N, C-alpha and C positions, 0 to 999 in steps of 0.2 A: 693700515687703517684698524682701528681698535674696535672691539664688537660692541654695539649698545647695547644695554638692557632690552629686553622686549616690554612692551607695553602691557597692559592688562589686557587691551583687545586682542592683541597679537597672541597673546598664552591661549586665551579663549578659541580664537579661530586654529591653532594649532591645534588644542586640544580636541575642538569638533571635526576636524580634519583627521584624527588617528582615530577617533571612535567609527567614524563612517568608513574608514580603511580598512578598520576592524569588523565590522559588521559585512562589507561586501566578502571579505574573505572569508569569514563565516559561511556566507551563502554561497561563494563557489565551490567550498570543501564539501557542503550538504549536498549539493548538487553533484560533485564529482563521485561521491560516497553510491549516490542513488545509482549513477550510472556504470559503478563499474561493480555492484551486487555478482556475488556469484552463481552464475546462471542453473538455476533448478531443473533436475530432472522430475520429480515426483512429490507431492505433498500429501499424506494421507493425513485426514482430518477426521477427528471422532468429537462430538460434541454431546456432552450431557447436559439434560435440562435439569436443573435444581431448583425447586420450590421455595421461595422468598413471601414471608406474609404480605410483605410491602408490596414487592411488585413482580407478583405470579410467578411464573417460572422463568429462570434465567437460564442463557446457555453459558458452558463453562466448554471452551475449546482447548483440545490438546492436538497438536498437529507434529507431525514427522518429516523434515523435510530432508529428501537427498539430492543433492547436487550433482551437476553433469560430472564433477572431478571425482565422484564417488564418496565424498566425504557426507557427514550427517548431522543435523542438529534437530531440538525442538522447540517448539514455541509453544505459550500459553496464552489464551486471551478468555475474559469473561467481559458481560456488562450488564447493566440494570436497567429500568426505570419502563416507563409505557409511553405509547403513542407512534412507536417506529417499530421496524422488523428489528429485531435482537439478533437473529441468527445470520441476515447478512452484514450486521455492522461487527461480529468476530469475525467472518469470513474477509472482511475488508481490511482487519486488523493483519490477518497472516498475509493476505496478498501485500499490502503496504508494505509489511515487513520484509517481504522475500522478493516480490516481483515488479517491484518498481522500474526496474531495470529496463522492461519490456515497454515502460510506457515515452521512453527516450528514443524507439525505435518506430519505424511506419507501422501503424495497426492495419490489421490483414481486413478485407472485406468479408462481412458476415450475413448469414443466409436468413436469419431469424432475428426475433427479438426488437427492443426499440431503439432505432439509430435516430440520433440528432441531424438537425439541417446541415450541420458542419462534416457529417459523416461519422462521428465519435459515437459509439454504444453510450446508452445512456446508464450511469455508474461510472464511468470515466471521468474525471477533470482534469484537463490539460489548458492552462492560462499559462501567460509568460512567467509570471513567478512561482507556479507550485502545478506538479504532476499528483495524482491521486486517485485511489479507487473509493468510492463511496459508501459509506457505511448506511443502514436503515432504509435500501431500497427495495427490499424484494428479494430474494434466492433466485427468482427467475433470470433477472440482470445478470447474475453470475457466470450463467451457462453462456450468453451472449459476449460476456466481456473474455470470458476464457478462449473463445474462439477467435477473436477480435485481435489477442495476444499471441496468438500463436499455440493454444494449448487446447485441453478438454477437460471439463468437471463433469465427473460422474457421481451421482446419488450412489452410493453402495448399499445402504441400510437407513430405515428409518421406523420408528417406534414412538410410545407416548413420552419417555424419556431418554431418547437415543437417538441420534443422528449421526451418519457418516458418510464423505466425501473422497474422492481422489481427483485431482488435479493433477494431469501429465502434461509433459512440454511437448509437442508434435516438431518443434524446431529441432534441426540439426544443429548441433553446438558448432560455435564458430571458433573453438580453440584448435 
């Protein structure tokens, strides 16, 4: 039997099906990339506060990340604006960049901080489509979040224009 040419409606349906399949594949690749991030041992964070004429003092984060396999990398983040906690926003940036894999594992029970009715600490969003650490929520939440994901966040130094933190993973490597 001879192949008949496709109608415009069939062509459109095929195109929409390809677009949907591409979208689903991209989403699955994003989730797999988050699940398969390298395991972090230590994140050393320094935040320098720089004055902006429009937005007051803005945090400029510089983080050194040491992975459990012994490799290292660097990460930088900054934010501006007003009406929210800027320091927790740049901390969320580094957590989202390197610790998302922890959100695909069971969270540990925590002893302090604000816990929602579902048992998840305030500042962690877990829904069917997205898992992430929230920014702009206040630094106190990140001590509880760190405990829930199996780590510890310590404030090492603080001053008028400088803050320093260390996140240490307490979990034993699964490798």
